[in-house]
C-alpha positions as CSV (number, residue, x, y, z in Angstrom):
1,M,6.7,16.0,37.5
2,S,9.3,18.8,36.9
3,L,10.3,19.2,33.3
4,P,13.6,20.5,32.0
5,A,13.5,24.0,30.4
6,L,14.7,25.0,26.9
7,R,15.5,28.7,27.0
8,L,15.5,30.7,23.8
9,K,17.7,33.6,22.8
10,R,16.4,37.1,22.9
11,N,13.4,37.6,20.4
12,E,13.6,34.0,19.2
13,D,10.1,33.3,20.6
14,K,8.4,35.6,18.1
15,R,7.8,33.0,15.4
16,L,6.4,30.6,18.0
17,R,4.1,33.2,19.4
18,N,2.9,33.9,15.9
19,G,1.8,30.3,15.5
20,H,4.8,28.2,14.4
21,L,5.6,25.0,16.2
22,W,9.3,24.6,15.4
23,V,12.4,25.6,17.4
24,F,15.7,25.6,15.5
25,S,18.9,24.7,17.3
26,N,20.5,28.2,16.7
27,E,17.6,29.8,18.5
28,V,18.4,28.1,21.8
29,D,20.5,29.7,24.5
30,T,22.8,26.7,25.1
31,R,24.7,28.5,27.8
32,L,21.7,28.4,30.1
33,T,20.1,25.3,28.8
34,P,22.6,22.9,27.2
35,L,20.7,21.3,24.3
36,K,23.0,18.4,23.8
37,G,22.5,17.2,27.4
38,L,18.8,16.4,26.8
39,P,18.0,12.8,25.7
40,P,16.1,12.6,22.4
41,G,12.4,12.8,22.8
42,T,12.5,14.7,26.1
43,L,9.4,16.7,26.9
44,A,10.6,20.2,27.8
45,R,9.2,23.6,28.7
46,V,10.2,26.1,26.0
47,Q,10.8,29.5,27.5
48,D,11.6,32.9,26.1
49,A,14.7,34.8,27.0
50,A,13.1,36.2,30.1
51,G,12.1,32.7,31.4
52,K,8.4,33.0,30.5
53,D,6.9,29.7,29.3
54,V,5.9,29.5,25.7
55,G,4.7,25.9,25.7
56,L,5.7,22.2,25.8
57,A,7.9,20.6,23.2
58,F,9.5,17.3,22.4
59,V,13.2,17.8,22.0
60,S,15.5,16.4,19.2
61,P,19.0,17.6,20.3
62,Q,20.8,16.3,17.2
63,S,18.3,17.8,14.6
64,L,18.3,21.3,13.0
65,I,14.7,21.4,14.2
66,C,15.6,20.7,17.8
67,A,12.1,21.0,19.3
68,R,8.5,20.9,18.2
69,L,5.7,22.3,20.3
70,V,2.9,20.0,21.2
71,S,1.0,22.3,23.6
72,R,0.9,26.0,24.4
73,D,0.0,25.1,28.0
74,A,3.2,24.6,29.8
75,H,1.4,22.6,32.5
76,A,-0.6,20.3,30.2
77,P,-0.2,16.6,31.0
78,I,1.0,14.9,27.7
79,D,-0.6,11.6,28.4
80,R,-3.0,9.2,26.7
81,D,-5.9,11.5,27.3
82,F,-4.0,14.3,25.6
83,F,-3.3,12.3,22.5
84,Q,-6.9,10.8,22.4
85,A,-8.4,14.3,22.5
86,R,-6.1,15.5,19.6
87,L,-6.8,12.4,17.6
88,A,-10.5,12.6,18.2
89,R,-10.7,16.2,17.0
90,A,-8.7,15.2,13.8
91,L,-11.0,12.2,13.3
92,A,-14.2,14.4,13.7
93,L,-13.0,16.7,10.9
94,R,-12.4,13.9,8.5
95,E,-15.7,12.1,9.3
96,R,-17.6,15.3,8.8
97,H,-16.3,15.7,5.2
98,F,-15.6,12.2,3.9
99,P,-18.4,9.6,3.6
100,V,-16.0,6.6,3.5
101,P,-13.1,6.0,6.0
102,F,-10.2,6.5,3.5
103,Y,-8.2,9.6,4.4
104,R,-5.1,11.0,6.1
105,W,-6.4,11.0,9.7
106,V,-3.4,12.9,11.1
107,Y,-1.3,15.4,9.2
108,G,1.5,16.3,11.6
109,E,1.7,20.0,12.3
110,G,-1.7,20.6,10.6
111,D,-3.4,18.7,13.4
112,L,-1.1,20.0,16.1
113,L,0.7,16.7,16.3
114,P,4.1,17.4,14.8
115,G,6.0,14.4,13.7
116,L,3.0,12.1,13.4
117,V,1.2,10.8,10.3
118,V,-1.7,8.4,10.4
119,D,-3.4,7.2,7.2
120,R,-6.7,5.3,7.4
121,Y,-7.6,2.5,5.0
122,G,-11.0,1.5,6.2
123,D,-10.4,-0.9,9.1
124,Y,-6.6,-0.6,8.9
125,L,-4.2,2.2,9.9
126,V,-0.7,3.0,8.7
127,V,1.3,5.1,11.2
128,Q,4.5,7.1,10.7
129,T,6.5,8.8,13.4
130,A,9.3,11.2,12.3
131,T,10.5,12.5,15.6
132,W,11.9,11.0,18.8
133,G,9.1,12.6,20.8
134,M,6.3,10.8,18.8
135,E,8.4,7.6,18.7
136,N,8.6,7.6,22.5
137,A,4.9,8.4,22.7
138,L,3.9,5.6,20.4
139,P,2.3,3.3,23.1
140,L,0.0,6.2,24.1
141,I,-0.8,7.0,20.5
142,L,-1.6,3.4,19.6
143,D,-3.8,2.9,22.6
144,A,-5.7,6.1,21.7
145,L,-6.1,5.1,18.0
146,S,-7.4,1.7,19.0
147,A,-9.9,3.2,21.5
148,L,-11.3,5.6,18.9
149,V,-11.8,3.2,15.9
150,Q,-11.0,-0.4,16.9
151,P,-8.8,-1.0,13.8
152,R,-8.3,-4.6,12.6
153,G,-4.6,-3.8,12.2
154,I,-2.0,-1.1,12.5
155,L,1.2,-0.9,10.5
156,L,4.2,1.1,11.6
157,K,5.8,2.2,8.4
158,N,8.8,4.1,9.7
159,N,11.4,4.0,6.9
160,G,11.2,7.5,5.6
161,S,14.1,10.0,5.2
162,A,12.8,12.3,8.0
163,R,13.7,9.6,10.6
164,K,17.3,9.5,9.4
165,L,17.6,13.2,10.2
166,E,16.5,12.4,13.7
167,G,18.8,9.5,14.1
168,L,15.8,7.1,14.3
169,P,16.1,3.5,13.0
170,A,14.0,2.3,10.0
171,V,11.1,0.2,11.2
172,L,8.5,-1.7,9.3
173,E,6.3,-3.8,11.6
174,T,2.7,-4.4,12.6
175,A,1.8,-2.9,16.0
176,R,-1.7,-4.3,16.3
177,D,-2.9,-7.7,14.9
178,S,-1.9,-8.1,11.2
179,I,-2.0,-6.2,7.9
180,P,-2.9,-7.8,4.5
181,E,-0.4,-7.5,1.7
182,R,-2.9,-5.3,-0.2
183,L,-5.3,-2.7,1.3
184,A,-8.4,-1.2,-0.4
185,V,-8.9,2.5,-1.1
186,E,-12.1,4.2,-2.3
187,E,-11.8,7.6,-3.9
188,N,-14.1,9.7,-6.0
189,G,-16.3,6.7,-6.7
190,C,-13.4,4.5,-7.8
191,R,-11.7,1.5,-6.0
192,F,-8.0,0.7,-5.7
193,Q,-5.7,-1.9,-4.3
194,V,-2.5,-0.5,-2.8
195,D,0.7,-2.1,-1.5
196,V,1.2,-0.5,1.9
197,L,4.2,-2.6,2.8
198,G,6.3,-2.1,-0.4
199,G,4.7,0.9,-2.0
200,Q,5.7,4.6,-1.7
201,K,5.0,6.4,1.6
202,T,2.0,4.8,3.2
203,G,0.9,3.2,0.0
204,W,-1.5,5.9,-1.4
205,F,-1.4,9.6,-1.8
206,Y,-4.6,11.1,-0.4
207,D,-3.4,14.7,-0.9
208,H,-4.5,15.0,-4.5
209,R,-8.0,13.5,-4.0
210,A,-9.8,16.8,-4.8
211,N,-7.5,17.5,-7.8
212,R,-8.1,14.1,-9.3
213,A,-11.9,14.7,-8.9
214,R,-11.5,17.7,-11.2
215,L,-10.5,15.4,-14.1
216,R,-14.3,14.9,-14.7
217,D,-14.3,18.3,-16.3
218,W,-11.5,17.6,-18.8
219,V,-11.2,14.0,-19.8
220,A,-14.4,12.6,-21.3
221,G,-13.8,11.2,-24.8
222,R,-10.1,12.2,-24.8
223,R,-6.7,10.5,-24.9
224,V,-4.9,10.9,-21.6
225,L,-1.2,10.5,-20.6
226,D,-0.5,10.0,-16.9
227,L,3.1,10.6,-16.1
228,F,4.7,9.3,-12.9
229,S,1.5,7.3,-12.6
230,Y,2.4,5.1,-9.6
231,V,-0.6,2.8,-9.2
232,G,-3.0,4.8,-11.4
233,G,-4.6,7.2,-9.0
234,W,-4.9,9.8,-11.8
235,G,-5.0,7.6,-14.9
236,V,-7.6,5.0,-13.7
237,Q,-9.9,7.7,-12.5
238,A,-9.5,9.5,-15.8
239,A,-10.7,6.3,-17.5
240,A,-13.5,5.9,-15.1
241,F,-14.5,9.5,-15.8
242,G,-14.9,8.7,-19.5
243,A,-11.4,9.0,-21.2
244,R,-11.4,6.9,-24.3
245,E,-7.7,5.9,-23.8
246,V,-5.2,6.3,-21.0
247,L,-1.4,5.6,-21.0
248,C,0.2,5.4,-17.6
249,V,4.0,5.8,-17.4
250,D,6.1,4.9,-14.4
251,S,9.6,3.4,-13.8
252,S,8.2,0.9,-11.3
253,A,7.0,-2.4,-12.7
254,P,5.2,-3.4,-9.5
255,A,3.4,-0.1,-9.5
256,L,2.3,-0.6,-13.1
257,A,1.1,-4.1,-12.3
258,L,-1.2,-2.5,-9.8
259,V,-2.4,0.0,-12.5
260,H,-3.7,-3.0,-14.4
261,E,-5.3,-4.5,-11.4
262,N,-6.9,-1.2,-10.5
263,A,-8.2,-0.8,-14.0
264,R,-9.8,-4.2,-13.8
265,L,-11.4,-3.3,-10.5
266,N,-13.1,-0.3,-12.1
267,Q,-13.9,-2.1,-15.3
268,V,-11.8,0.2,-17.5
269,E,-9.0,-2.3,-18.3
270,A,-9.7,-2.1,-22.1
271,R,-8.9,1.7,-22.1
272,V,-5.9,1.7,-19.7
273,H,-2.4,0.9,-20.9
274,T,1.0,1.1,-19.3
275,H,4.6,1.9,-20.3
276,A,7.5,1.2,-18.0
277,G,10.5,3.5,-18.2
278,D,12.1,6.8,-17.1
279,V,9.5,9.5,-17.7
280,F,12.0,11.9,-19.3
281,A,13.2,9.3,-21.8
282,V,9.6,8.0,-22.5
283,L,8.5,11.6,-23.3
284,K,11.2,11.9,-25.9
285,E,10.0,8.7,-27.5
286,L,6.3,9.9,-27.4
287,A,7.2,13.1,-29.1
288,E,7.2,11.1,-32.4
289,A,3.7,9.6,-31.7
290,P,0.3,11.2,-32.0
291,P,-0.2,13.9,-29.3
292,F,-2.4,13.5,-26.2
293,D,-5.5,15.6,-25.4
294,V,-4.7,15.6,-21.6
295,V,-1.3,15.3,-20.0
296,I,-1.1,14.7,-16.2
297,L,2.3,15.5,-14.7
298,D,2.5,14.6,-11.0
299,P,6.2,13.9,-10.3
300,P,7.9,13.0,-7.0
301,A,9.5,15.9,-5.2
302,F,12.4,17.1,-7.3
303,I,13.4,19.5,-4.5
304,K,13.8,17.7,-1.2
305,S,15.9,20.4,0.5
306,R,17.1,23.9,-0.3
307,K,20.4,22.6,-1.7
308,D,18.4,20.9,-4.4
309,M,16.7,24.2,-5.5
310,A,18.7,25.0,-8.7
311,E,18.7,21.5,-10.1
312,G,15.1,20.8,-9.0
313,V,13.7,24.0,-10.6
314,Q,15.5,23.1,-13.8
315,A,13.9,19.6,-13.7
316,Y,10.4,21.0,-13.3
317,R,10.9,23.3,-16.3
318,R,12.4,20.5,-18.4
319,V,9.7,17.9,-17.6
320,N,7.0,20.5,-18.4
321,Q,8.6,21.3,-21.7
322,L,8.8,17.7,-22.6
323,A,5.1,17.2,-21.6
324,L,4.1,20.1,-23.8
325,K,5.8,18.4,-26.8
326,V,3.3,15.6,-26.6
327,L,0.2,17.8,-25.8
328,A,-2.2,18.5,-28.6
329,A,-3.5,21.9,-29.4
330,D,-6.7,22.6,-27.4
331,G,-5.3,20.1,-24.9
332,M,-5.1,20.2,-21.1
333,L,-1.9,20.1,-19.0
334,V,-2.2,19.2,-15.3
335,S,1.1,20.2,-13.8
336,A,1.6,19.4,-10.2
337,S,4.3,19.6,-7.6
338,C,4.7,18.2,-4.1
339,S,7.9,20.0,-3.3
340,H,7.1,22.5,-0.5
341,H,10.3,24.4,-1.3
342,L,8.8,25.2,-4.8
343,S,6.2,27.9,-4.4
344,R,3.2,28.1,-6.6
345,D,4.6,31.2,-8.3
346,L,7.9,29.5,-9.1
347,L,6.1,26.4,-10.5
348,L,4.0,28.6,-12.7
349,E,7.1,30.5,-13.8
350,Q,8.7,27.2,-14.9
351,V,5.6,26.2,-16.8
352,A,5.4,29.6,-18.5
353,R,9.1,29.4,-19.5
354,A,8.6,25.8,-20.8
355,A,5.5,27.0,-22.8
356,A,7.5,29.9,-24.3
357,Q,10.4,27.6,-25.3
358,Q,7.9,25.2,-26.8
359,R,5.8,28.0,-28.4
360,A,2.7,26.5,-26.8
361,P,0.5,29.3,-25.4
362,L,-1.2,28.3,-22.2
363,Q,-4.2,29.6,-20.2
364,L,-4.4,28.9,-16.5
365,L,-8.0,27.8,-16.0
366,A,-7.9,26.4,-12.4
367,E,-5.7,25.6,-9.5
368,G,-5.7,23.0,-6.8
369,H,-4.1,22.4,-3.4
370,Q,-3.9,19.5,-1.0
371,D,-7.2,18.1,0.2
372,L,-8.7,19.0,3.5
373,D,-7.4,15.9,5.2
374,H,-4.0,17.7,4.9
375,P,-5.0,20.9,6.7
376,I,-2.5,23.7,6.3
377,H,-1.4,25.4,9.6
378,P,-1.6,29.1,8.8
379,G,1.4,29.8,11.0
380,I,3.6,27.1,9.3
381,P,4.2,27.8,5.6
382,E,6.0,24.4,5.4
383,S,2.6,22.6,5.9
384,A,1.4,23.7,2.5
385,Y,3.1,21.7,-0.2
386,I,0.7,20.5,-3.0
387,K,0.2,22.6,-6.1
388,A,-1.8,21.6,-9.1
389,L,-2.2,23.8,-12.2
390,F,-4.9,23.1,-14.8
391,L,-3.7,24.7,-18.1
392,H,-5.3,24.9,-21.5
393,R,-3.1,24.9,-24.6
394,T,-4.5,27.5,-26.9
395,Q,-3.3,29.0,-30.2
396,E,-1.7,32.3,-31.1
């Protein structure tokens, strides 16, 4: 089958040849290859200015990222066998490193499947497609997923903001059999129930698994404050690792109800408490209470796009300053960010400025990143987004 070509302007192929998978709309020579004339999701041959093939890409004519490479082989058949091979390689990596089937099976660009996310919850899968190309390829992808693991159910949870940028409709439906209202997760020896239908993202955040495991080093016998706690991923594990008391703070009542349920599942309900409210306001209230030995700060992305930078950076600095006000001397601050626009150095700078304003000297003892089921593509800086700083509050 003859595929349409997407011709790039002079030198605009360099980033692709250095490993990146994205083509931006201003890089396309629209005089030779009218971008707007291609239907969304079209598979096209990306070519350099001289007409030499760079690879195959799914096209999104209305998006700033107007194409994403899926193969460097311009003659590769993008069929069920193609997707099954990519999915099998991704699965083999996870099965090699995780003893139980709870992980992000596909992490978009990191697994050379841009626009596709698959989270595995034992016998159930939650699938997200963020581009027209992956949306159109869903029947092939679902067949390949089913052939590889025979899931009991597959949920399409396609209601994220990325789909809006593509002009894709919001979709929440089961694609294979049925999905229970709650799904189980096992992580670091703990058990959780999550709401995949109504919860955030796919229901659980696997990306901080390794960082949460490090709590074992800091929390035994200590009072812990878990801010933006969601369903207790950090806080319940802190209790399971020996914290004598944990307070989970979140604005979502349904999420906090799951904190209590998850605390019971792990037999730590007597040591886990919750407080519903805006974290910034709650921290101001807690400044008048006894300080905590460990404060965990894992907020949602304050910087979702470059236009949010100034306000978002200020929010990170302010929330870290408020967190330090409730942290005891000789305590530990775990300061995290999931904003890929916020670099590790810029996060550390905001923490340092907050510490200086609060006169709370800090020592950086350890750092964490996203777990290996979120593999970073070395040619795509945007695929690295998780930062976790483990800081000790010392004295002058």
